[in-house]
N, C-alpha and C positions, 0 to 999 in steps of 0.2 A: 260300389263293389259288393258283390255277395260273397260270402264265405260258406264253403261247404266242406265238410270233413267226411270223406267216404268211409263205408265199411261199418259194421256193428262193433259195439264195445266188446272187448274180450277179457274174460276173467283169466287170472294168472294164479295157479296154485303154488308155485315155488316162492316162498317168502324172500329169496334172493333174486326172484323174477327179473324180467328184462329191465335194463337201465340204458336209457337213451340220452345222448347229449349232442350239443351243437355249439359252435362258437360264431356268434353274429356281431359281437361288440367290436368296434373299430380299434379301441385300444382299452387297456386295464384302467379303470377310473381310480384316481388318486383319493385315499381315505381323507374324509372331511372332519374327523373328529366324533362323528355321530353316525349311527347306523340306521338308515332309513328302511324299514320293512313294510311292504304292502302285501296284504293277504285277501284273496278274493275267491269265493266259491263260484265257479263257472256254470253250475247247473247242467252237468252232463255235456259239457263242451257245446252247448247250444247258442251261446251268445257271445261268440268270437268277435264279431264285427263290434258290438257294443264295448266290449272290453278294450279292443285295441284303440277305439275312438277315445274312450275315457283315460287310458293310459297315455295317450298322446296329447290330450288337451286339457287335463285337469291338473293344475300345478302340484297339488298335494300328492298326486299319484305318479308324477314324472320322475324319472331317474332313480328308482329305488336301488338300493345296495342289494336287497333280497326281494323278489317277487315270488310269492307262493300262490300258485293256481290250483284249486282243487277241482276234482271231477273233469280232469282233461284227457284227451287222447294223445298219443304220440304226435300225430299230425297236426292237431290244434296247438300244441305246446310249441312245435317248431315254427308253425305260422306266426304266432304271436311273437316269438323270440325274434324271428327274422324281421319282421315289420317294425318292431320297436328297437332293433338293433342291440340285442343283448345275448349273452351266453345262456344256456340252459341245460338243466339236469332234470330229466323225467324218470321217476321211479314208477313202476307198473301201476296202472290203475286197476283197482278191484271193484267191480260193479256187477250188478245183476242185469245182464244184457236182455233178459226175457221181460223186462219192464218196458212197456211202450211209453211213447212220448206223452200221450193222453194220460196215463197213469202217473208219470212223473209230475205233469202239471197239476193234477188233482192233489197229489201229496204235498207239493209245493204251496198250493192255495190253503190246504188244511193247516200247514205249519204256520203260514203268515196270518191266518184269520183267526 
């Protein structure tokens, strides 16, 4: 299955800017005495298929109490939440939409190398 998130990334100037939420969890999980937090930088919402696969198939990443996904679009967040059946809250992404995919890849290569 190919994942595609339509449209450019939009900058939001309002610090209270858009807030999106959705409910896909079948029921409220019971507190187990520990809080499991998973944090993942999604790289401009370009690796959604990989993230969903990892979240579903890696035991350490499964069923987090809090899942923090950075660099996500509203559509990508909803898609991940719906697929892994969790509720979500998305605060507006602030990004420079003038940066091309090639420039983002170059910057990522420079940071990792």
